[in-house]
All heavy atoms as an XYZ file, in Angstrom:
814
protein
N     172.546    187.937    -56.375
C     173.131    187.748    -55.064
C     172.032    187.513    -54.035
O     170.993    188.141    -54.076
C     173.972    188.954    -54.703
C     174.583    188.883    -53.353
S     175.808    190.187    -53.188
C     176.780    189.451    -51.946
N     172.286    186.588    -53.127
C     171.321    186.295    -52.072
C     171.307    187.401    -51.025
O     172.358    187.947    -50.708
C     171.659    184.965    -51.404
C     171.522    183.810    -52.329
C     172.503    183.293    -53.117
C     170.341    183.065    -52.606
N     172.016    182.244    -53.855
C     170.677    182.091    -53.560
C     169.038    183.129    -52.140
C     169.767    181.187    -54.043
C     168.131    182.211    -52.627
C     168.489    181.267    -53.563
N     170.154    187.713    -50.428
C     170.078    188.768    -49.416
C     170.450    188.271    -48.028
O     170.111    188.879    -47.031
C     168.607    189.184    -49.470
C     167.886    187.936    -49.849
C     168.822    187.219    -50.801
N     171.128    187.108    -47.950
C     171.481    186.539    -46.654
C     172.725    185.666    -46.803
O     173.105    185.328    -47.906
C     170.338    185.719    -46.083
C     169.840    184.682    -47.055
C     168.822    184.848    -47.975
C     170.333    183.359    -47.271
N     168.662    183.706    -48.721
C     169.564    182.770    -48.309
C     171.343    182.593    -46.696
C     169.798    181.472    -48.762
C     171.532    181.300    -47.150
C     170.760    180.765    -48.173
N     173.325    185.327    -45.668
C     174.489    184.436    -45.685
C     174.608    183.725    -44.342
O     174.295    184.311    -43.316
C     175.760    185.214    -45.967
N     175.043    182.469    -44.370
C     175.331    181.698    -43.166
C     176.661    180.992    -43.386
O     176.924    180.467    -44.463
C     174.266    180.604    -42.893
C     172.880    181.187    -42.723
C     174.641    179.768    -41.674
C     171.789    180.135    -42.582
N     177.492    180.967    -42.354
C     178.741    180.212    -42.423
C     178.892    179.445    -41.113
O     178.848    180.027    -40.042
C     179.930    181.141    -42.636
C     181.218    180.389    -42.938
C     182.277    181.320    -43.472
N     182.506    182.436    -42.579
C     183.703    182.768    -42.109
N     184.769    182.088    -42.457
N     183.842    183.802    -41.332
N     179.030    178.123    -41.210
C     179.105    177.250    -40.048
C     180.331    176.363    -40.135
O     180.848    176.108    -41.206
C     177.879    176.316    -39.997
C     176.520    176.970    -39.844
C     175.424    176.017    -40.258
C     176.323    177.416    -38.419
N     180.761    175.859    -38.985
C     181.790    174.824    -38.982
C     181.535    173.897    -37.810
O     180.792    174.218    -36.891
C     183.202    175.419    -38.905
S     183.645    176.101    -37.313
N     182.132    172.717    -37.872
C     181.971    171.730    -36.806
C     183.354    171.163    -36.491
O     184.129    170.892    -37.387
C     181.033    170.622    -37.266
C     180.816    169.583    -36.239
C     179.899    168.464    -36.673
N     179.444    168.483    -38.020
C     178.240    168.103    -38.393
N     177.375    167.692    -37.514
N     177.896    168.121    -39.658
N     183.637    170.984    -35.205
C     184.932    170.451    -34.793
C     184.754    169.303    -33.827
O     183.643    169.000    -33.392
N     185.846    168.684    -33.474
C     185.787    167.575    -32.506
C     185.429    168.107    -31.134
O     185.801    169.208    -30.764
C     187.147    166.884    -32.467
N     184.696    167.307    -30.376
C     184.311    167.707    -29.028
C     185.503    167.758    -28.098
O     186.444    166.989    -28.218
N     185.444    168.681    -27.180
C     186.539    168.821    -26.232
C     186.586    167.614    -25.279
O     187.601    167.311    -24.709
C     186.366    170.108    -25.415
C     186.346    171.384    -26.247
C     186.025    172.577    -25.349
C     187.666    171.582    -26.931
N     185.443    166.931    -25.121
C     185.356    165.778    -24.237
C     185.030    164.522    -25.033
O     184.330    163.648    -24.558
C     184.280    166.016    -23.179
C     184.600    167.130    -22.249
C     183.489    167.472    -21.290
N     182.616    166.371    -20.980
C     181.461    166.502    -20.360
N     181.054    167.679    -19.989
N     180.708    165.460    -20.095
N     185.544    164.417    -26.202
C     185.162    163.331    -27.124
C     185.470    161.937    -26.567
O     184.889    160.965    -27.004
C     185.839    163.508    -28.463
N     186.353    161.808    -25.601
C     186.721    160.489    -25.091
C     186.097    160.196    -23.727
O     186.467    159.244    -23.076
C     188.238    160.382    -24.998
C     188.849    160.437    -26.384
C     190.345    160.433    -26.308
N     190.850    160.689    -27.647
C     191.698    159.917    -28.272
N     192.187    158.865    -27.703
N     192.098    160.209    -29.472
N     185.180    161.017    -23.292
C     184.537    160.787    -21.997
C     183.200    160.095    -22.203
O     182.804    159.785    -23.315
C     184.326    162.123    -21.251
O     183.371    162.891    -21.983
C     185.617    162.890    -21.092
N     182.494    159.902    -21.115
C     181.195    159.209    -21.175
C     180.152    160.022    -21.937
O     179.154    159.468    -22.385
C     180.707    158.930    -19.764
N     180.341    161.312    -22.067
C     179.368    162.171    -22.754
C     180.054    162.865    -23.922
O     180.350    164.062    -23.861
C     178.758    163.181    -21.801
C     177.957    162.548    -20.731
C     178.446    162.437    -19.441
C     176.706    162.016    -21.006
C     177.717    161.824    -18.450
C     175.967    161.401    -20.018
C     176.480    161.311    -18.739
O     175.754    160.702    -17.755
N     180.332    162.175    -24.996
C     181.003    162.824    -26.128
C     180.091    163.873    -26.778
O     178.879    163.730    -26.790
C     181.281    161.665    -27.085
C     180.279    160.638    -26.736
C     180.009    160.777    -25.262
N     180.712    164.899    -27.300
C     179.956    165.923    -28.016
C     180.847    166.558    -29.064
O     182.055    166.367    -29.079
C     179.400    166.991    -27.060
C     180.442    167.829    -26.385
C     180.806    169.056    -26.910
C     181.064    167.396    -25.224
C     181.759    169.846    -26.287
C     182.015    168.167    -24.573
C     182.365    169.397    -25.113
N     180.233    167.303    -29.930
C     180.948    168.047    -30.949
C     180.683    169.529    -30.746
O     179.715    169.899    -30.072
C     180.566    167.579    -32.363
O     181.422    168.204    -33.312
C     179.132    167.901    -32.692
N     181.511    170.354    -31.302
C     181.380    171.803    -31.159
C     181.080    172.390    -32.520
O     181.766    172.083    -33.494
C     182.669    172.419    -30.591
C     182.553    173.930    -30.526
C     182.979    171.832    -29.228
N     180.050    173.215    -32.594
C     179.727    173.926    -33.820
C     179.930    175.414    -33.609
O     179.753    175.903    -32.493
N     180.307    176.095    -34.621
C     180.535    177.545    -34.508
C     179.819    178.240    -35.645
O     180.042    177.929    -36.821
C     182.020    177.844    -34.584
C     182.377    179.286    -34.569
C     182.445    179.824    -33.166
N     182.826    181.233    -33.209
C     182.457    182.101    -32.316
N     181.731    181.738    -31.287
N     182.824    183.354    -32.401
N     178.910    179.112    -35.287
C     178.238    179.945    -36.271
C     179.144    181.181    -36.470
O     179.269    181.997    -35.570
C     176.855    180.364    -35.767
C     176.075    181.357    -36.596
C     175.851    180.824    -38.006
C     174.750    181.668    -35.929
N     179.779    181.244    -37.617
C     180.723    182.340    -37.875
C     180.018    183.579    -38.384
O     180.365    184.682    -38.000
C     181.797    181.909    -38.878
C     182.816    181.008    -38.279
N     183.860    181.478    -37.521
C     182.940    179.663    -38.293
C     184.600    180.465    -37.103
N     184.063    179.355    -37.557
N     179.092    183.411    -39.272
C     178.407    184.565    -39.858
C     176.962    184.228    -40.140
O     176.668    183.170    -40.677
C     179.075    184.970    -41.187
C     180.509    185.390    -41.018
O     180.732    186.429    -40.377
O     181.389    184.676    -41.517
N     176.090    185.130    -39.781
C     174.684    185.061    -40.194
C     174.331    186.506    -40.531
O     174.394    187.384    -39.676
C     173.805    184.543    -39.063
C     172.356    184.240    -39.472
C     171.853    183.041    -38.722
C     171.473    185.422    -39.271
N     174.040    186.746    -41.780
C     173.832    188.116    -42.227
C     172.584    188.200    -43.098
O     172.366    187.351    -43.959
C     175.033    188.601    -43.014
C     174.879    190.011    -43.526
C     175.093    191.089    -42.678
C     174.501    190.259    -44.828
C     174.932    192.385    -43.130
C     174.349    191.545    -45.289
C     174.565    192.614    -44.435
N     171.770    189.215    -42.845
C     170.601    189.504    -43.669
C     170.743    190.954    -44.141
O     171.008    191.851    -43.329
C     169.287    189.335    -42.858
C     168.081    189.719    -43.695
C     169.150    187.907    -42.344
N     170.612    191.160    -45.428
C     170.702    192.513    -45.977
C     169.690    193.427    -45.255
O     168.563    193.008    -44.973
C     170.363    192.503    -47.474
C     171.408    191.848    -48.341
C     172.588    192.748    -48.620
O     172.498    193.968    -48.401
O     173.618    192.217    -49.041
N     170.078    194.662    -44.974
C     169.186    195.583    -44.267
C     167.794    195.712    -44.890
O     166.799    195.777    -44.183
C     169.936    196.919    -44.303
C     171.373    196.516    -44.343
C     171.410    195.257    -45.200
N     167.717    195.678    -46.204
C     166.424    195.828    -46.867
C     165.473    194.638    -46.708
O     164.287    194.756    -46.969
N     166.018    193.498    -46.284
C     165.159    192.308    -46.104
C     165.029    191.917    -44.627
O     164.498    190.853    -44.317
C     165.716    191.103    -46.901
O     167.039    190.826    -46.470
C     165.705    191.394    -48.388
N     165.497    192.786    -43.720
C     165.339    192.513    -42.282
C     163.893    192.723    -41.855
O     163.122    193.391    -42.513
C     166.286    193.409    -41.480
C     167.720    193.017    -41.726
C     168.688    193.865    -40.961
N     170.057    193.463    -41.344
C     171.126    194.162    -41.098
N     171.038    195.299    -40.449
N     172.302    193.725    -41.492
N     163.554    192.081    -40.746
C     162.205    192.153    -40.139
C     161.143    191.537    -41.055
O     159.992    191.938    -41.058
C     161.837    193.572    -39.744
C     162.836    194.154    -38.742
C     162.228    195.261    -37.930
N     163.179    195.770    -36.952
C     163.331    195.265    -35.733
N     162.618    194.264    -35.337
N     164.226    195.797    -34.907
N     161.568    190.555    -41.855
C     160.628    189.837    -42.721
C     160.458    188.385    -42.280
O     159.725    187.636    -42.910
C     161.124    189.838    -44.191
O     162.358    189.113    -44.256
C     161.294    191.239    -44.724
N     161.192    187.983    -41.236
C     161.165    186.603    -40.777
C     162.285    185.751    -41.349
O     162.462    184.607    -40.945
N     163.036    186.304    -42.288
C     164.121    185.560    -42.907
C     165.199    185.172    -41.887
O     165.671    184.047    -41.856
C     164.747    186.377    -44.054
C     165.887    185.722    -44.820
C     165.450    184.403    -45.449
C     166.394    186.676    -45.882
N     165.578    186.105    -41.024
C     166.577    185.820    -39.999
C     166.121    184.717    -39.065
O     166.892    183.817    -38.717
N     164.848    184.744    -38.657
C     164.302    183.694    -37.798
C     164.386    182.338    -38.482
O     164.773    181.342    -37.861
C     162.843    183.973    -37.436
C     162.690    185.080    -36.434
O     163.643    185.473    -35.762
N     161.475    185.605    -36.325
N     164.044    182.285    -39.752
C     164.111    181.025    -40.500
C     165.540    180.518    -40.597
O     165.809    179.318    -40.493
C     163.509    181.193    -41.895
C     162.016    181.378    -41.885
C     161.487    181.610    -43.278
C     160.006    181.915    -43.226
N     159.462    182.255    -44.538
N     166.482    181.435    -40.794
C     167.881    181.046    -40.883
C     168.376    180.448    -39.567
O     169.024    179.411    -39.544
C     168.732    182.259    -41.274
C     168.496    182.720    -42.690
S     169.229    184.333    -43.047
C     170.955    184.024    -42.822
N     168.048    181.118    -38.457
C     168.483    180.625    -37.148
C     167.836    179.277    -36.855
O     168.499    178.346    -36.375
C     168.171    181.638    -36.025
C     168.367    181.028    -34.657
C     169.057    182.874    -36.187
N     166.565    179.126    -37.150
C     165.900    177.835    -36.931
C     166.553    176.734    -37.763
O     166.686    175.601    -37.299
C     164.398    177.938    -37.227
C     163.626    178.744    -36.205
C     163.703    178.160    -34.792
O     163.880    176.930    -34.628
O     163.588    178.957    -33.848
N     166.962    177.047    -38.961
C     167.644    176.069    -39.813
C     169.016    175.697    -39.228
O     169.398    174.525    -39.228
C     167.814    176.601    -41.237
C     168.465    175.635    -42.189
C     167.691    174.330    -42.397
O     166.479    174.299    -42.147
O     168.331    173.344    -42.814
N     169.739    176.675    -38.707
C     171.021    176.407    -38.059
C     170.807    175.522    -36.837
O     171.531    174.549    -36.610
C     171.732    177.719    -37.680
C     172.918    177.463    -36.763
C     172.163    178.483    -38.921
N     169.775    175.815    -36.025
C     169.480    175.005    -34.850
C     169.087    173.583    -35.259
O     169.461    172.617    -34.607
C     168.368    175.626    -34.023
C     168.763    176.890    -33.280
C     170.044    177.425    -33.373
C     167.849    177.558    -32.509
C     170.398    178.592    -32.686
C     168.187    178.707    -31.805
C     169.460    179.221    -31.901
N     168.329    173.443    -36.354
C     167.964    172.120    -36.854
C     169.217    171.348    -37.245
O     169.370    170.171    -36.906
C     167.016    172.232    -38.037
C     166.497    170.877    -38.555
C     165.843    171.006    -39.914
N     166.774    171.446    -40.948
C     167.744    170.688    -41.484
N     167.922    169.448    -41.097
N     168.543    171.176    -42.415
N     170.118    172.012    -37.957
C     171.385    171.405    -38.336
C     172.139    170.901    -37.110
O     172.644    169.797    -37.100
C     172.212    172.419    -39.129
C     173.623    172.012    -39.412
C     174.048    171.202    -40.431
C     174.791    172.406    -38.713
N     175.421    171.070    -40.382
C     175.895    171.803    -39.336
C     175.018    173.228    -37.593
C     177.203    171.988    -38.899
C     176.312    173.422    -37.163
C     177.383    172.797    -37.807
N     172.196    171.723    -36.075
C     172.907    171.346    -34.850
C     172.239    170.149    -34.173
O     172.905    169.238    -33.691
C     172.961    172.531    -33.893
N     170.914    170.135    -34.149
C     170.176    169.036    -33.508
C     170.315    167.723    -34.270
O     170.184    166.651    -33.696
C     168.707    169.400    -33.349
C     168.477    170.430    -32.278
C     166.992    170.724    -32.082
N     166.829    171.730    -31.064
C     166.556    173.014    -31.301
N     166.402    173.443    -32.553
N     166.435    173.867    -30.315
N     170.564    167.785    -35.559
C     170.675    166.575    -36.371
C     172.096    166.024    -36.406
O     172.340    165.014    -37.063
C     170.193    166.840    -37.799
C     168.708    167.017    -37.882
C     168.244    167.212    -39.309
O     169.028    167.512    -40.210
N     166.951    167.060    -39.525
N     173.003    166.609    -35.671
C     174.381    166.122    -35.628
C     174.386    164.698    -35.058
O     173.557    164.345    -34.225
C     175.201    167.040    -34.729
O     176.499    166.519    -34.537
N     175.329    163.892    -35.523
C     175.419    162.513    -35.032
C     175.862    162.454    -33.573
O     175.655    161.445    -32.908
C     176.373    161.704    -35.903
O     177.657    162.287    -35.885
N     176.467    163.514    -33.093
C     176.838    163.632    -31.671
C     176.197    164.879    -31.113
O     175.954    165.835    -31.846
C     178.371    163.757    -31.538
C     179.137    162.507    -31.893
S     180.944    162.736    -31.903
C     181.293    163.584    -30.409
N     175.887    164.898    -29.799
C     175.353    166.141    -29.206
C     176.300    167.310    -29.500
O     177.514    167.135    -29.523
C     175.292    165.836    -27.716
C     175.243    164.356    -27.631
C     176.045    163.853    -28.800
N     175.726    168.466    -29.736
C     176.528    169.611    -30.151
C     176.381    170.777    -29.184
O     175.308    171.005    -28.626
C     176.104    170.075    -31.548
C     176.917    171.264    -32.058
S     176.460    171.811    -33.719
C     177.174    170.496    -34.696
N     177.481    171.494    -29.037
C     177.479    172.809    -28.411
C     177.740    173.795    -29.542
O     178.809    173.792    -30.136
C     178.615    172.923    -27.390
C     178.157    172.871    -25.978
S     179.558    173.081    -24.860
C     179.644    174.856    -24.808
N     176.740    174.588    -29.871
C     176.850    175.557    -30.958
C     177.045    176.932    -30.326
O     176.256    177.328    -29.466
C     175.582    175.536    -31.813
C     175.501    176.522    -32.964
C     176.529    176.183    -34.040
C     174.104    176.530    -33.550
N     178.064    177.660    -30.734
C     178.255    178.984    -30.165
C     178.571    180.016    -31.240
O     178.938    179.686    -32.350
C     179.318    178.971    -29.058
C     180.734    178.781    -29.576
O     180.894    178.411    -30.747
O     181.662    179.015    -28.802
N     178.385    181.277    -30.868
C     178.650    182.385    -31.783
C     178.707    183.667    -30.991
O     178.300    183.728    -29.837
C     177.583    182.476    -32.876
C     176.204    182.773    -32.372
C     175.595    183.997    -32.295
C     175.254    181.828    -31.873
N     174.326    183.870    -31.783
C     174.089    182.538    -31.500
C     175.265    180.458    -31.684
C     172.968    181.925    -30.979
C     174.134    179.837    -31.150
C     173.008    180.575    -30.803
N     179.233    184.712    -31.613
C     179.243    186.043    -31.053
C     178.256    186.896    -31.809
O     178.142    186.779    -33.034
C     180.624    186.683    -31.142
C     181.450    186.490    -29.891
C     182.745    187.243    -29.974
O     183.593    186.880    -30.782
N     182.896    188.252    -29.154
N     177.588    187.771    -31.076
C     176.593    188.657    -31.672
C     177.167    190.063    -31.807
O     178.081    190.444    -31.091
C     175.345    188.694    -30.795
N     176.591    190.805    -32.708
C     176.896    192.230    -32.768
C     175.987    192.948    -31.780
O     174.981    192.378    -31.325
C     176.642    192.780    -34.184
O     175.258    192.610    -34.489
C     177.504    192.092    -35.228
N     176.310    194.175    -31.459
C     175.454    194.942    -30.549
C     174.024    195.009    -31.083
O     173.072    194.913    -30.318
C     176.006    196.357    -30.368
C     177.305    196.402    -29.583
C     177.830    197.813    -29.434
O     177.395    198.504    -28.492
O     178.665    198.203    -30.256
N     173.883    195.143    -32.400
C     172.564    195.280    -33.006
C     171.744    193.983    -32.957
O     170.529    194.009    -33.069
C     172.684    195.724    -34.469
C     173.341    197.061    -34.660
C     174.861    196.997    -34.630
O     175.437    195.910    -34.779
O     175.498    198.051    -34.438
N     172.429    192.829    -32.830
C     171.691    191.559    -32.894
C     171.448    190.897    -31.544
O     170.853    189.817    -31.484
C     172.438    190.579    -33.815
O     173.701    190.251    -33.260
N     171.858    191.522    -30.441
C     171.685    190.907    -29.114
C     170.229    190.593    -28.835
O     169.884    189.474    -28.452
C     172.275    191.824    -28.020
C     173.787    191.932    -28.187
C     171.919    191.288    -26.633
C     174.424    192.995    -27.328
N     169.343    191.535    -29.046
C     167.912    191.289    -28.753
C     167.315    190.247    -29.690
O     166.438    189.492    -29.306
C     167.105    192.588    -28.804
O     167.174    193.158    -30.101
N     167.827    190.177    -30.915
C     167.350    189.155    -31.871
C     167.624    187.765    -31.321
O     166.744    186.915    -31.259
C     168.013    189.352    -33.236
C     167.757    188.233    -34.210
C     166.521    188.068    -34.789
C     168.772    187.349    -34.532
C     166.272    187.029    -35.667
C     168.547    186.315    -35.429
C     167.300    186.153    -36.004
N     168.879    187.493    -30.918
C     169.212    186.170    -30.399
C     168.545    185.909    -29.049
O     168.143    184.780    -28.768
C     170.726    185.998    -30.315
C     171.367    185.904    -31.672
C     172.282    186.863    -32.097
C     171.061    184.879    -32.543
C     172.870    186.794    -33.357
C     171.634    184.795    -33.804
C     172.539    185.756    -34.192
O     173.097    185.686    -35.444
N     168.414    186.930    -28.236
C     167.728    186.763    -26.943
C     166.258    186.388    -27.145
O     165.672    185.694    -26.318
C     167.836    188.049    -26.122
N     165.675    186.777    -28.288
C     164.273    186.428    -28.562
C     164.059    184.930    -28.735
O     162.934    184.448    -28.687
C     163.771    187.188    -29.793
O     164.298    186.634    -30.990
N     165.155    184.169    -28.895
C     165.060    182.709    -28.992
C     165.189    182.058    -27.608
O     165.290    180.842    -27.490
C     166.147    182.154    -29.915
C     165.920    182.491    -31.359
C     166.468    183.632    -31.913
C     165.135    181.670    -32.161
C     166.242    183.948    -33.238
C     164.901    181.987    -33.489
C     165.454    183.135    -34.032
N     165.206    182.875    -26.569
C     165.307    182.369    -25.214
C     166.735    182.100    -24.779
O     166.958    181.433    -23.757
N     167.706    182.609    -25.515
C     169.112    182.406    -25.201
C     169.631    183.575    -24.380
O     169.170    184.707    -24.528
C     169.917    182.264    -26.497
C     169.484    181.119    -27.399
C     170.130    181.255    -28.754
C     169.828    179.780    -26.764
N     170.595    183.290    -23.533
C     171.153    184.316    -22.660
C     172.509    184.775    -23.185
O     173.378    183.958    -23.495
C     171.312    183.756    -21.250
C     171.661    184.791    -20.227
C     171.642    184.217    -18.825
O     170.789    183.375    -18.534
O     172.518    184.623    -18.036
N     172.683    186.072    -23.261
C     173.951    186.639    -23.728
C     175.011    186.506    -22.654
O     174.748    186.720    -21.476
C     173.759    188.115    -24.081
N     176.219    186.127    -23.062
C     177.373    186.036    -22.161
C     178.276    187.219    -22.451
O     178.992    187.242    -23.454
C     178.090    184.708    -22.410
C     179.319    184.533    -21.534
O     179.614    185.425    -20.710
O     180.007    183.510    -21.701
N     178.241    188.204    -21.553
C     178.999    189.439    -21.773
C     180.432    189.362    -21.254
O     181.165    190.334    -21.322
C     178.272    190.620    -21.109
C     177.007    190.990    -21.805
C     175.797    190.465    -21.387
C     177.015    191.846    -22.894
C     174.617    190.812    -22.037
C     175.847    192.193    -23.545
C     174.642    191.663    -23.112
N     180.842    188.224    -20.723
C     182.209    188.053    -20.213
C     183.104    187.671    -21.394
O     182.772    186.802    -22.177
C     182.267    186.962    -19.125
C     183.693    186.745    -18.665
C     181.356    187.322    -17.964
N     184.234    188.317    -21.515
C     185.144    187.987    -22.596
C     185.880    189.215    -23.101
O     185.804    190.301    -22.520
N     186.576    189.026    -24.199
C     187.390    190.102    -24.746
C     186.580    191.269    -25.308
O     187.045    192.385    -25.348
C     188.287    189.568    -25.866
C     189.299    188.570    -25.361
O     189.599    188.584    -24.149
O     189.801    187.767    -26.166
N     185.367    190.968    -25.781
C     184.541    191.995    -26.415
C     183.155    191.990    -25.789
O     182.211    191.462    -26.380
C     184.444    191.737    -27.923
C     185.774    191.659    -28.598
C     186.332    190.442    -28.936
C     186.482    192.819    -28.892
C     187.569    190.363    -29.545
C     187.712    192.753    -29.504
C     188.266    191.521    -29.830
N     182.994    192.583    -24.602
C     181.674    192.535    -23.938
C     180.566    193.210    -24.738
O     179.403    192.880    -24.556
C     181.920    193.238    -22.598
C     183.207    193.969    -22.753
C     183.987    193.293    -23.828
N     180.919    194.111    -25.646
C     179.905    194.736    -26.487
C     179.376    193.768    -27.547
O     178.352    194.016    -28.154
C     180.421    196.030    -27.122
C     181.445    195.822    -28.215
C     182.877    195.634    -27.715
O     183.131    195.351    -26.555
N     183.829    195.788    -28.620
N     180.087    192.665    -27.759
C     179.693    191.621    -28.713
C     179.610    190.296    -27.953
O     180.516    189.463    -28.032
C     180.687    191.512    -29.861
S     180.822    193.008    -30.849
N     178.538    190.090    -27.202
C     178.455    188.918    -26.317
C     178.352    187.604    -27.086
O     177.965    187.581    -28.250
C     177.177    189.172    -25.517
C     176.330    189.954    -26.452
C     177.292    190.849    -27.187
N     178.702    186.546    -26.393
C     178.567    185.220    -26.948
C     177.209    184.628    -26.627
O     176.556    185.016    -25.656
N     176.773    183.716    -27.473
C     175.544    182.958    -27.242
C     175.881    181.483    -27.457
O     176.767    181.161    -28.270
C     174.453    183.372    -28.232
C     173.778    184.666    -27.877
C     174.279    185.854    -28.340
C     172.637    184.668    -27.091
C     173.671    187.048    -28.033
C     172.016    185.862    -26.773
C     172.532    187.063    -27.244
N     175.200    180.590    -26.762
C     175.449    179.168    -26.894
C     174.130    178.400    -26.913
O     173.246    178.658    -26.092
C     176.295    178.644    -25.716
O     177.548    179.328    -25.705
C     176.567    177.154    -25.842
N     174.012    177.494    -27.851
C     172.940    176.518    -27.874
C     173.588    175.208    -27.449
O     174.363    174.613    -28.207
C     172.322    176.386    -29.276
C     171.227    175.317    -29.420
C     170.008    175.709    -28.590
C     170.857    175.146    -30.882
N     173.328    174.785    -26.225
C     173.987    173.606    -25.647
C     173.039    172.397    -25.735
O     172.051    172.330    -25.035
C     174.366    173.870    -24.188
C     175.259    172.798    -23.621
O     175.425    171.726    -24.236
O     175.813    173.040    -22.516
N     173.359    171.488    -26.631
C     172.521    170.317    -26.869
C     173.117    169.042    -26.219
O     172.673    167.940    -26.532
C     172.320    170.106    -28.382
C     171.668    171.271    -29.099
C     171.709    171.076    -30.594
C     170.250    171.472    -28.612
N     174.098    169.228    -25.340
C     174.664    168.082    -24.643
C     173.667    167.535    -23.635
O     172.838    168.281    -23.111
C     175.942    168.481    -23.896
C     177.070    168.912    -24.810
C     178.236    169.420    -24.027
N     177.834    170.573    -23.218
C     178.595    171.109    -22.275
N     179.777    170.617    -22.008
N     178.171    172.165    -21.599
N     173.727    166.234    -23.364
C     172.827    165.664    -22.349
C     173.071    166.309    -21.000
O     174.214    166.605    -20.647
C     173.210    164.185    -22.315
C     174.002    163.928    -23.552
C     174.599    165.238    -23.968
N     172.012    166.548    -20.262
C     172.136    167.117    -18.929
C     172.611    166.021    -17.989
O     172.124    164.906    -18.026
C     170.802    167.678    -18.433
C     170.176    168.698    -19.369
C     171.034    169.938    -19.482
C     170.377    170.968    -20.355
N     171.210    171.572    -21.330
N     173.601    166.333    -17.151
C     174.123    165.351    -16.209
C     173.767    165.698    -14.805
O     173.388    166.770    -14.473
C     175.659    165.231    -16.309
O     176.226    166.521    -16.072
C     176.084    164.711    -17.668
């Protein structure tokens, strides 16, 4: 069994018919077994997910929710936690690769 897991999906962009079409990606699960944490494996996994998002044929908005334990991990990539929502203890994060307007 692998000591890690990633689950992703991609959907149609909410503005697919406008001048700035994009697609939406959702990181559903990223898990590293406790015994293999703090080895750099999680960083490599996130960088691979970000690479996947950047290689999309359309600009992507990739989003996910973090656990309380992983907030500082995702923040270490320069991302800002969004604590507004149904579960403020599990904030959302977004990698927005849409063109700036």
